[in-house]
C-alpha positions in Angstrom: 50.0 87.0 23.8 52.7 87.0 26.5 51.7 87.2 30.1 53.6 89.4 32.3 55.1 88.3 35.8 52.2 89.7 37.8 49.6 88.0 35.9 51.0 84.7 36.4 51.2 85.4 39.9 47.5 85.7 39.9 46.6 82.6 38.4 48.7 80.8 40.2 47.1 82.2 43.9 43.3 82.0 42.2 43.9 78.4 42.0 42.4 75.7 43.8 44.4 75.0 46.9 43.8 71.2 48.2 45.8 70.0 51.0 47.7 66.4 50.6 46.4 63.8 53.3 48.4 62.9 56.2 49.3 58.7 54.6 49.7 60.2 51.2 52.3 62.2 52.7 53.4 59.8 55.4 54.1 57.5 51.9 55.4 59.5 50.2 58.3 60.7 53.2 59.1 56.5 53.7 59.8 56.3 50.5 62.3 58.9 50.2 63.9 57.5 53.2 64.5 53.9 52.2 65.8 55.5 49.0 68.0 57.5 50.9 68.9 54.6 53.3 69.8 52.7 49.9 71.4 55.7 48.5 73.9 55.6 51.8 74.5 51.7 52.2 75.9 51.8 48.5 78.2 55.0 48.7 79.4 52.8 51.7 79.8 50.0 49.3 81.6 52.0 46.8 83.8 54.0 49.3 85.1 50.4 50.2 85.2 48.6 46.7 87.5 51.7 46.1 89.5 51.4 48.7 90.0 47.7 48.6 91.3 48.1 44.7 93.9 50.6 45.7 95.3 49.0 48.4 95.5 45.7 45.7 96.8 47.4 43.4 99.7 49.0 46.0 100.6 45.6 47.4 100.4 44.3 43.8 102.5 47.1 42.3 105.2 47.0 45.7 105.1 42.7 46.0 108.1 42.1 43.4 110.7 44.8 45.1 113.5 42.8 45.5 116.3 43.8 47.5 120.1 42.4 47.9 122.3 42.2 50.6 125.7 41.2 51.2 126.9 38.9 53.7 130.1 39.1 54.8 131.9 36.2 57.4 134.8 36.8 59.2 136.2 33.4 59.1 137.0 31.8 56.1 136.5 28.0 57.5 133.5 28.8 57.9 130.1 27.3 56.4 127.1 29.2 55.3 124.0 28.9 53.5 123.5 30.9 50.2 120.4 32.2 49.0 120.5 32.5 45.4 117.6 35.2 43.9 115.4 32.7 42.6 115.4 31.5 46.7 117.0 28.6 46.4 119.5 27.9 49.4 122.7 26.5 48.1 125.4 25.3 50.8 129.2 26.1 50.8 132.2 27.5 52.2 133.0 31.0 53.0 135.8 32.3 50.6 
């Protein structure tokens, strides 16, 4: 048969009450502290890994960003070095 809430409360209060020894309590608290410490280190490590992945992704996406720049020379007799798009240097006269 279904028990009412009042009957369940009476059963709980009638159960034998036992104290937990201090040594057992201390061991459990120490285990929980160690678990929390490991969890904290893991979270910090994961945050660092995520930061490194994002920074590497940003660097990788921006490393091939080419820009072009035009340089004009006032003198028609000057000798200049020209940089190609592939990084090669060409020596020649300005025109």
